[in-house]
C-alpha positions in Angstrom: 46.8 45.3 97.7 46.6 41.5 98.1 49.8 39.8 99.2 50.9 36.9 97.0 53.9 34.9 97.9 55.5 32.1 95.8 56.7 29.5 98.3 58.4 27.3 95.6 57.7 24.0 94.0 55.0 21.8 95.6 57.6 19.0 96.0 59.4 21.0 98.6 56.5 20.2 101.0 55.9 16.5 101.3 52.4 15.1 102.2 51.8 15.1 105.9 54.4 17.8 106.5 54.3 21.5 107.7 56.5 24.4 106.7 56.8 27.9 108.3 56.5 30.9 106.1 58.0 33.7 108.2 56.5 37.2 108.4 59.9 38.5 107.1 59.5 36.4 103.9 55.8 37.0 103.4 55.3 40.6 104.5 52.4 39.5 106.6 52.0 40.5 110.3 53.0 37.0 111.6 54.4 33.6 110.7 52.1 31.2 108.8 52.1 27.4 109.0 51.6 25.9 105.5 50.4 22.3 105.5 50.3 19.5 102.9 47.8 16.9 104.1 48.1 13.2 103.3 45.2 13.5 100.9 47.2 16.0 98.8 45.5 19.3 99.9 47.4 22.4 100.9 46.3 24.7 103.7 47.7 27.6 105.7 46.9 29.0 109.2 48.5 31.4 111.6 51.5 29.7 113.1 50.8 30.7 116.7 48.5 28.6 118.8 45.7 30.8 120.3 46.0 29.0 123.7 49.7 29.8 124.2 52.4 31.3 122.0 53.6 28.1 120.5 54.5 27.5 116.9 51.9 25.3 115.2 54.3 24.4 112.4 56.1 22.3 115.0 52.9 20.2 115.4 51.4 17.2 113.7 49.1 16.9 110.8 46.1 14.6 111.3 43.7 14.5 108.4 42.5 18.1 108.0 43.8 19.4 111.4 47.1 20.6 112.8 47.8 19.7 116.4 49.7 22.0 118.7 52.9 20.4 120.0 52.4 21.8 123.6 48.9 20.9 124.7 47.5 19.0 121.7 44.8 21.4 120.7 43.8 20.5 117.1 42.9 23.3 114.7 40.8 22.7 111.6 42.9 23.7 108.6 39.8 24.9 106.6 38.2 27.1 109.3 40.9 27.7 111.9 38.5 26.6 114.7 40.0 24.5 117.5 38.4 21.1 117.6 40.0 20.0 120.9 40.8 22.0 124.1 42.5 23.7 125.7 42.5 26.3 122.8 39.1 28.0 122.5 39.8 30.8 120.1 40.2 30.2 116.3 43.3 31.1 114.4 43.2 32.8 111.0 43.3 30.8 107.8 45.1 31.8 104.6 44.4 30.8 101.0 47.0 28.6 99.3 46.8 27.9 95.6 48.9 25.8 93.2 50.0 27.5 90.1 52.2 25.9 87.5 53.5 23.5 90.1 54.3 26.2 92.7 52.7 26.9 96.1 51.2 30.4 96.2 50.4 31.7 99.6 47.8 34.6 99.8 48.5 35.9 103.4 45.4 37.7 104.8 43.0 36.1 102.3 41.0 33.5 104.3 40.4 29.9 103.1 36.9 29.9 101.4 35.5 27.6 104.2 36.8 29.9 107.1 34.2 31.3 109.4 33.9 35.1 109.2 
């Protein structure tokens, strides 16, 4: 069964900001960072940096990347691939849709551009 979580109205997540969807709230195996980019797109990736166990939702949004707050690895929001070291391992992406003005997170369903 596919998970589907209503995160609330899109206005709750301003452009350029990140929110954490906890495993407890989503039923997924880990926390997820949900991102609203400055160009108005929504993305979601696993919230834990693959280099060290640091919350990516505490990081910074730069175009279509999320930068880890500890060592500045930048992860592509579409693919989960780190674009800068020290991280070398991708993180999982998750599909986010907008339905009737609400953010819908599909934990475990990868973004269509994610590498398999």
